[in-house]
Residue frames as qw, qx, qy, qz and C-alpha x, y, z in Angstrom:
[[0.382, -0.463, -0.534, -0.595, 6.14, 13.92, -7.16],
 [0.045, -0.049, -0.680, 0.731, 4.60, 15.21, -3.94],
 [0.456, -0.242, -0.382, -0.767, 0.96, 14.76, -4.85],
 [0.245, -0.012, 0.793, -0.557, -1.57, 13.90, -2.15],
 [0.503, -0.146, -0.610, -0.595, -4.56, 11.67, -2.85],
 [0.683, -0.345, 0.276, -0.581, -7.28, 10.24, -0.66],
 [0.355, -0.237, 0.899, -0.103, -7.09, 6.72, 0.71],
 [0.683, 0.403, 0.532, -0.297, -10.27, 5.81, -1.18],
 [0.537, 0.756, -0.245, -0.284, -8.81, 7.02, -4.49],
 [0.042, 0.565, -0.823, -0.043, -5.71, 4.91, -3.97],
 [0.525, 0.018, 0.815, -0.244, -7.83, 1.88, -2.97],
 [0.699, 0.585, 0.233, -0.339, -9.90, 2.27, -6.15],
 [0.395, 0.738, -0.514, -0.190, -6.74, 2.43, -8.27],
 [0.200, -0.378, 0.900, -0.080, -5.27, -0.66, -6.57],
 [0.653, 0.258, 0.645, -0.301, -8.53, -2.56, -7.20],
 [0.629, 0.712, -0.068, -0.306, -8.43, -1.49, -10.84],
 [0.224, 0.682, -0.691, -0.084, -4.79, -2.60, -11.25],
 [0.253, -0.239, 0.918, -0.190, -5.16, -5.88, -9.33],
 [0.537, -0.052, -0.567, -0.623, -8.61, -6.64, -10.78],
 [0.497, -0.318, -0.791, 0.163, -9.77, -7.89, -7.38],
 [0.427, -0.839, -0.198, -0.275, -11.57, -6.49, -4.35],
 [0.457, 0.344, -0.487, 0.660, -9.12, -4.90, -1.91],
 [0.574, -0.736, -0.354, 0.057, -9.28, -4.61, 1.87],
 [0.164, 0.729, -0.343, 0.569, -7.47, -1.92, 3.84],
 [0.820, -0.441, -0.331, 0.152, -5.75, -3.28, 6.96],
 [0.009, -0.842, 0.354, -0.408, -3.87, -1.17, 9.50],
 [0.902, -0.225, -0.287, 0.230, -1.15, -2.95, 11.48],
 [0.001, 0.867, -0.372, 0.333, 1.49, -1.82, 13.92],
 [0.837, -0.125, -0.410, 0.341, 4.35, -3.18, 15.97],
 [0.538, -0.661, -0.177, 0.493, 6.71, -1.61, 18.51],
 [0.429, -0.207, 0.282, 0.833, 8.47, 0.38, 15.81],
 [0.132, 0.132, -0.341, -0.922, 5.94, 1.54, 13.22],
 [0.546, 0.433, 0.571, -0.435, 2.41, 1.51, 11.85],
 [0.018, -0.155, 0.690, 0.707, 1.61, 0.49, 8.27],
 [0.659, 0.366, 0.281, -0.594, -1.52, 0.32, 6.15],
 [0.271, -0.118, 0.879, 0.375, -1.85, -2.64, 3.81],
 [0.663, 0.332, -0.115, -0.661, -4.00, -2.94, 0.72],
 [0.193, -0.212, 0.957, 0.052, -4.61, -6.69, 0.53],
 [0.525, -0.100, -0.638, -0.554, -6.94, -9.18, -1.14],
 [0.712, -0.419, 0.108, -0.553, -9.61, -10.76, 1.12],
 [0.965, -0.047, -0.257, 0.010, -7.94, -14.18, 1.13],
 [0.453, 0.454, -0.503, 0.579, -4.69, -12.82, 2.62],
 [0.697, -0.671, -0.248, -0.055, -4.54, -13.62, 6.34],
 [0.447, 0.482, -0.385, 0.647, -1.79, -11.43, 7.76],
 [0.645, -0.658, -0.377, 0.093, -1.20, -11.44, 11.51],
 [0.470, -0.781, 0.112, 0.395, 2.15, -9.72, 12.01],
 [0.649, 0.700, -0.054, 0.292, 5.11, -8.13, 10.25],
 [0.582, -0.614, 0.134, 0.517, 8.72, -7.16, 10.72],
 [0.452, 0.877, -0.159, -0.040, 11.05, -4.98, 8.68],
 [0.842, -0.219, 0.258, 0.420, 14.33, -6.57, 7.66],
 [0.065, -0.765, 0.292, 0.570, 17.12, -4.34, 6.29],
 [0.170, -0.246, 0.808, 0.507, 17.94, -6.83, 3.51],
 [0.120, 0.330, 0.912, 0.214, 14.53, -8.30, 2.70],
 [0.259, -0.300, -0.198, -0.896, 12.23, -5.36, 3.43],
 [0.622, -0.202, 0.318, -0.687, 8.85, -6.10, 5.00],
 [0.269, 0.034, -0.960, -0.069, 8.17, -9.71, 5.96],
 [0.614, -0.210, 0.062, -0.758, 4.60, -10.71, 6.76],
 [0.065, 0.079, -0.980, 0.170, 3.39, -13.70, 8.77],
 [0.549, -0.356, -0.523, -0.546, 0.05, -15.49, 9.08],
 [0.669, -0.573, 0.107, -0.461, -1.73, -16.63, 12.27],
 [0.980, -0.163, -0.035, 0.106, 0.43, -19.75, 12.47],
 [0.418, -0.761, 0.346, 0.356, 3.68, -17.79, 12.19],
 [0.719, 0.199, 0.502, 0.437, 4.39, -18.89, 8.62],
 [0.128, -0.411, 0.266, 0.863, 5.99, -16.42, 6.24],
 [0.580, 0.665, 0.387, -0.266, 3.57, -15.13, 3.61],
 [0.517, -0.087, 0.544, 0.655, 5.17, -15.55, 0.20],
 [0.293, 0.720, 0.563, 0.282, 2.38, -13.81, -1.74],
 [0.288, 0.164, 0.019, 0.943, 3.17, -10.26, -2.78],
 [0.003, -0.659, -0.529, 0.534, 1.21, -7.48, -1.02],
 [0.389, 0.726, 0.428, 0.372, -0.48, -5.17, -3.56],
 [0.131, 0.756, -0.074, 0.637, 0.32, -1.92, -1.70],
 [0.619, -0.419, -0.443, 0.495, 2.15, -1.14, 1.53],
 [0.009, 0.844, 0.078, 0.531, 1.56, 2.34, 2.91],
 [0.543, -0.069, -0.503, 0.669, 4.07, 3.44, 5.53],
 [0.251, -0.758, -0.466, 0.381, 3.15, 5.83, 8.33],
 [0.251, -0.466, 0.144, 0.836, 5.31, 8.61, 6.85],
 [0.073, 0.153, 0.666, 0.726, 3.33, 8.43, 3.59],
 [0.220, -0.676, -0.672, -0.206, 0.01, 9.20, 5.30],
 [0.200, -0.084, -0.262, 0.940, -0.34, 12.86, 6.30],
 [0.333, 0.208, 0.233, -0.890, -3.62, 14.44, 7.45],
 [0.680, 0.322, 0.572, -0.328, -5.63, 11.55, 6.01],
 [0.638, 0.715, -0.158, -0.237, -4.04, 11.89, 2.57],
 [0.892, -0.065, 0.279, 0.351, -1.51, 9.63, 0.87],
 [0.043, 0.864, -0.340, -0.369, 1.61, 11.51, -0.20],
 [0.931, 0.358, 0.065, 0.031, 2.67, 9.68, -3.37],
 [0.423, 0.781, -0.383, 0.254, 6.12, 11.24, -3.54],
 [0.352, -0.644, 0.605, -0.310, 7.20, 9.60, -0.27],
 [0.967, -0.015, 0.210, -0.143, 6.93, 6.01, -1.45],
 [0.877, -0.089, 0.316, 0.350, 9.91, 3.76, -2.28],
 [0.506, -0.109, 0.321, 0.793, 12.51, 6.18, -3.50],
 [0.149, 0.425, -0.009, -0.893, 9.93, 8.82, -4.42],
 [0.373, 0.099, -0.650, -0.655, 8.04, 6.62, -6.88],
 [0.692, -0.049, 0.419, -0.585, 4.62, 5.20, -5.95],
 [0.240, 0.242, -0.902, -0.266, 4.33, 1.49, -6.68],
 [0.828, -0.045, 0.231, -0.508, 1.58, -1.13, -6.86],
 [0.981, 0.052, 0.174, 0.062, 2.82, -4.74, -6.86],
 [0.574, -0.472, 0.347, 0.571, 6.34, -3.29, -7.09],
 [0.445, 0.436, 0.482, 0.616, 5.53, -1.59, -10.40],
 [0.106, -0.247, -0.095, 0.959, 5.82, 2.17, -10.71],
 [0.365, 0.677, 0.532, -0.355, 2.52, 3.94, -11.39],
 [0.433, 0.330, 0.500, 0.673, 2.09, 4.99, -14.98],
 [0.044, 0.007, -0.054, -0.998, 1.10, 8.44, -16.17],
 [0.461, -0.324, -0.597, -0.570, -2.36, 6.98, -16.86],
 [0.542, -0.428, -0.675, 0.260, -2.59, 5.84, -13.22],
 [0.239, -0.236, -0.269, 0.903, -1.64, 9.29, -11.95],
 [0.242, -0.126, -0.326, -0.905, -4.27, 10.86, -14.23],
 [0.520, -0.399, -0.722, -0.220, -6.84, 8.38, -12.89],
 [0.440, -0.412, -0.555, 0.573, -6.06, 9.48, -9.32],
 [0.056, -0.116, -0.016, 0.992, -6.30, 13.15, -10.27],
 [0.383, -0.239, -0.515, -0.729, -9.68, 12.62, -11.96],
 [0.528, -0.415, -0.737, 0.078, -10.93, 10.58, -9.00],
 [0.299, -0.296, -0.405, 0.812, -10.02, 13.44, -6.69],
 [0.133, -0.016, -0.192, -0.972, -12.02, 15.90, -8.81],
 [0.435, -0.323, -0.702, -0.462, -15.17, 13.75, -8.81]]
């Protein structure tokens, strides 16, 4: 799937799936830039990418955040202000590490039309 959707459409879908308000936070380090869709209570200060563990996020005190991040958008997935869904984890877009359903994809398509 190489479908492109707006950031706002994806944010709306994540809010619908998580059933909570979502904030969009852009972070970067020396290697890459990522966009996080997080709940307001998540206080993320920094991140690293580990080959075995994947992304590891830390709070202001340097403690590892154990809570799962609803959606992590890598720099390569954001092209011309649109999210390319086919470039996520092995070509399958995921929210909370669950692949989007056909219903979710239809929701995004309808949101784009509105």
